[in-house]
C-alpha positions as CSV (number, residue, x, y, z in Angstrom):
1,M,88.0,113.8,88.6
2,K,91.8,113.3,88.6
3,A,93.8,110.2,87.9
4,M,97.1,108.6,88.6
5,I,99.0,106.4,86.1
6,L,101.5,104.0,87.7
7,A,104.6,104.2,85.5
8,A,107.5,103.6,87.9
9,G,107.9,99.8,87.5
10,L,111.1,98.2,86.2
11,G,109.4,96.4,83.4
12,T,111.6,93.3,83.6
13,R,109.1,91.2,81.6
14,L,109.6,93.6,78.6
15,K,113.3,93.2,78.3
16,P,115.4,94.0,76.2
17,F,113.4,97.2,75.6
18,T,113.4,98.1,79.3
19,D,117.2,97.7,79.6
20,K,117.4,101.2,78.1
21,H,113.8,102.6,78.4
22,P,110.8,102.7,80.8
23,K,108.0,100.3,79.9
24,A,105.5,103.2,79.8
25,L,107.2,104.4,76.7
26,A,106.9,101.1,74.8
27,L,105.2,101.8,71.5
28,V,102.0,100.4,70.1
29,N,101.5,101.6,66.5
30,G,103.6,104.7,67.1
31,K,102.0,105.7,70.4
32,S,103.5,105.0,73.8
33,L,101.6,103.1,76.5
34,L,101.7,106.3,78.5
35,Q,100.2,108.4,75.7
36,R,97.5,105.8,75.0
37,N,96.4,105.8,78.7
38,I,96.4,109.6,78.9
39,E,94.2,109.7,75.8
40,Y,92.0,106.9,77.3
41,L,91.4,109.1,80.3
42,Q,90.7,112.1,78.1
43,K,87.8,110.2,76.5
44,I,85.8,110.6,79.8
45,G,87.0,114.1,80.5
46,I,89.9,113.4,82.8
47,T,92.8,115.8,81.9
48,E,94.5,116.2,85.2
49,V,96.9,113.2,85.7
50,L,99.7,112.4,88.0
51,V,102.4,110.0,86.8
52,N,104.9,108.3,89.1
53,V,108.4,107.6,87.7
54,H,111.4,105.7,88.7
55,H,113.0,103.6,86.0
56,Y,114.5,105.9,83.4
57,A,112.4,108.7,84.9
58,D,114.1,111.4,82.8
59,Q,112.8,109.8,79.6
60,I,109.2,109.9,80.8
61,I,109.6,113.5,82.0
62,D,111.1,114.5,78.6
63,A,108.3,112.7,76.7
64,V,105.6,114.5,78.7
65,T,107.3,117.9,78.4
66,S,108.1,117.6,74.6
67,N,104.5,116.5,73.9
68,N,102.8,119.1,76.2
69,G,101.2,116.2,78.1
70,W,99.4,115.1,74.9
71,G,96.8,117.7,75.8
72,S,96.5,116.9,79.5
73,T,98.0,118.6,82.6
74,I,100.6,116.1,83.8
75,T,102.2,116.2,87.3
76,I,105.2,114.0,88.0
77,S,105.7,112.1,91.3
78,D,109.4,111.4,91.5
79,E,110.4,108.0,92.9
80,T,113.9,107.9,91.5
81,D,115.4,107.3,95.0
82,A,113.3,104.2,95.6
83,V,110.5,102.5,93.7
84,L,107.5,102.3,96.1
85,E,105.2,99.8,94.2
86,T,101.6,100.6,93.7
87,G,100.5,101.3,97.2
88,G,103.6,103.2,98.3
89,G,103.5,105.2,95.1
90,L,99.9,106.3,95.8
91,K,100.6,107.1,99.4
92,K,103.5,109.4,98.3
93,A,101.1,111.1,95.8
94,A,98.1,111.4,98.2
95,W,98.5,115.2,98.4
96,Y,97.5,115.4,94.7
97,F,93.9,114.2,95.5
98,A,93.3,116.3,98.6
99,N,90.4,118.2,97.1
100,E,88.8,115.2,95.3
101,N,86.0,112.9,96.4
102,S,87.4,110.1,94.4
103,F,90.0,109.4,91.7
104,L,91.1,106.8,89.1
105,L,94.3,104.7,89.6
106,I,95.5,102.7,86.6
107,N,98.6,100.9,85.5
108,A,100.6,102.3,82.6
109,D,101.1,98.8,81.0
110,I,97.4,98.0,80.7
111,L,95.5,98.6,77.5
112,T,91.7,98.1,77.6
113,N,88.4,99.3,76.2
114,L,86.5,98.8,79.4
115,D,83.8,101.4,80.0
116,L,85.3,103.8,82.5
117,D,82.1,105.9,82.7
118,A,80.3,102.7,83.8
119,L,83.0,101.9,86.3
120,I,82.8,105.4,87.9
121,A,79.0,105.4,87.9
122,Q,78.9,102.1,89.8
123,H,81.5,103.4,92.3
124,T,79.6,106.6,92.8
125,S,76.2,104.9,93.3
126,S,77.5,102.2,95.7
127,G,79.4,104.5,98.0
128,A,82.2,101.9,98.1
129,L,85.6,102.8,99.5
130,A,87.1,101.4,96.3
131,T,85.8,99.7,93.1
132,L,88.1,97.3,91.4
133,A,87.9,96.4,87.7
134,V,88.0,92.6,87.5
135,S,87.1,89.9,85.0
136,I,86.7,86.2,84.7
137,R,89.9,85.1,83.0
138,N,92.9,82.8,83.6
139,S,95.4,84.2,86.1
140,S,97.8,83.0,88.8
141,R,96.3,85.2,91.4
142,Y,92.7,86.0,92.1
143,F,90.6,88.3,94.3
144,L,87.8,86.5,96.2
145,F,84.3,88.2,96.2
146,D,81.1,87.2,97.9
147,A,77.8,87.0,96.0
148,A,77.2,90.8,96.4
149,G,80.6,91.6,94.8
150,K,82.3,92.6,98.1
151,L,86.0,91.8,98.4
152,C,86.7,89.1,101.0
153,G,90.2,87.8,100.2
154,W,92.9,86.7,97.7
155,K,94.3,83.5,96.4
156,N,97.6,82.5,94.7
157,Q,96.5,79.8,92.3
158,N,100.0,78.4,91.9
159,T,101.1,78.2,95.5
160,G,97.7,77.7,97.2
161,E,98.4,80.7,99.5
162,Y,95.3,82.6,100.8
163,K,95.0,86.0,102.3
164,P,93.7,86.6,104.9
165,G,95.3,83.5,106.4
166,H,92.1,82.0,107.8
167,F,90.9,81.2,104.3
168,N,91.5,77.8,102.7
169,D,90.1,75.6,100.0
170,S,87.3,74.3,102.3
171,N,85.8,77.6,103.4
172,T,86.0,79.6,100.1
173,E,83.8,77.5,97.9
174,H,81.0,80.1,98.1
175,L,83.3,82.9,96.9
176,Q,83.8,84.0,93.4
177,T,87.4,84.2,91.9
178,K,88.1,87.1,89.6
179,A,91.3,88.5,88.2
180,F,92.3,92.1,89.0
181,S,92.8,94.4,86.0
182,G,94.9,97.1,87.5
183,I,92.2,99.7,87.2
184,Q,90.3,101.1,90.2
185,V,88.2,104.0,91.4
186,I,89.2,105.0,94.9
187,D,87.3,107.2,97.5
188,T,89.8,109.6,99.0
189,R,88.8,108.3,102.4
190,L,91.0,105.4,101.7
191,L,94.2,107.5,101.8
192,S,93.9,108.1,105.5
193,L,93.4,104.4,106.1
194,M,96.6,103.2,104.5
195,Q,98.7,102.0,107.5
196,R,101.6,100.6,105.6
197,G,104.8,102.6,104.8
198,G,107.6,102.4,102.3
199,K,107.2,99.9,99.5
200,F,103.9,98.0,99.4
201,S,101.1,97.0,97.0
202,M,97.6,98.2,96.6
203,V,96.5,94.6,96.7
204,D,97.7,94.4,100.3
205,V,95.9,97.7,101.2
206,Y,92.6,96.3,99.9
207,L,93.2,93.0,101.9
208,D,94.0,95.0,105.0
209,L,90.7,96.9,104.7
210,C,88.2,94.4,103.2
211,D,87.0,93.0,106.5
212,T,85.8,96.4,107.7
213,Q,85.3,98.4,104.4
214,N,83.1,98.1,101.4
215,I,85.5,97.3,98.5
216,L,83.5,96.1,95.4
217,A,84.1,94.4,92.1
218,Y,83.3,95.9,88.7
219,D,83.1,93.0,86.4
220,H,84.1,93.9,82.8
221,T,84.3,90.4,81.4
222,G,84.1,90.6,77.6
223,A,86.0,93.8,77.3
224,I,89.5,93.8,75.7
225,L,92.2,93.8,78.4
226,L,95.9,93.4,77.7
227,D,98.8,93.4,80.1
228,V,101.3,94.9,77.8
229,G,104.1,94.4,80.3
230,K,105.2,91.3,78.3
231,Q,106.5,91.2,74.7
232,E,103.9,88.8,73.2
233,N,101.0,91.1,74.4
234,L,102.8,94.1,73.0
235,E,102.7,92.5,69.6
236,L,99.0,91.6,70.1
237,A,98.2,95.1,71.2
238,A,99.5,96.4,67.8
239,R,96.7,94.4,66.1
240,L,93.9,95.5,68.5
241,F,94.7,99.1,69.2
242,V,95.1,101.3,66.1
C-alpha cells in the first residue's frame, strides 16, 4: 500500500513559525511532523509516500533529500503555483495510485497513536469506498453517521449549517456526530468519482458521494490524537511523543 501526506497548507495557526517555514517541518522533540508521520507509516510497512508541497516547498524538498526520505521513497507533488486543498491535492496526485487497490491519506499536522493496521483491516473487510478515522470529541464540525457507521452528512456546530442542505436539527436526531481526524483509507475507485476541479476539500468529496456510496467510520475514540497545527498542541505533543 502507498500513502499521501498532505503538507501543502499555509499553517496560519502556527505563526510565527510558519512565517518562515512550512508547518510540516515544525519540530517535536527534534523530529519534524513530516518525519514523524513518515516513520508512523513505516511501522505498518508503508514506505512509498507522496507528499504535496506549496508553502516553503523548497524547505520540505531539501529536508526529504538531505535525510534520504528518512528511509522511505518519497515523491513530491508540487503545488507551488496554487494550493489545492485536500481534495484538489489528491486529484492532482491521482496518477501515483494508479496500480493500487487502496491507499492511506493523512494530514501532516496530525500526530496520533491510532491503530493503522486495524483501520486498514476494517476498510478491506467492509469493501467501503472510503473509511474515515473519527472519534467522539469536542469539535466545531462533525460528520454525521447512521447506526451502521455509514456517512450521511455534516454539521457546523457553531453556525448550525448542515450538508446536505435537507438536513436540520429535527431530522438528524437519529444520527451520530463524530469528529474527523484527517486520516482515511480510500479505495482507488473514488479517484474517478471526484467531479470537482481546482481547489476543494475531501470533506466535500465525501459529502458529494455519501448518498450513493458506502463511506464508513472507523471510531478510534480513546487513542491519542493531536492537531499540531496550533502552538498549544505542539507543546503538548512534546510531552506525549518522545
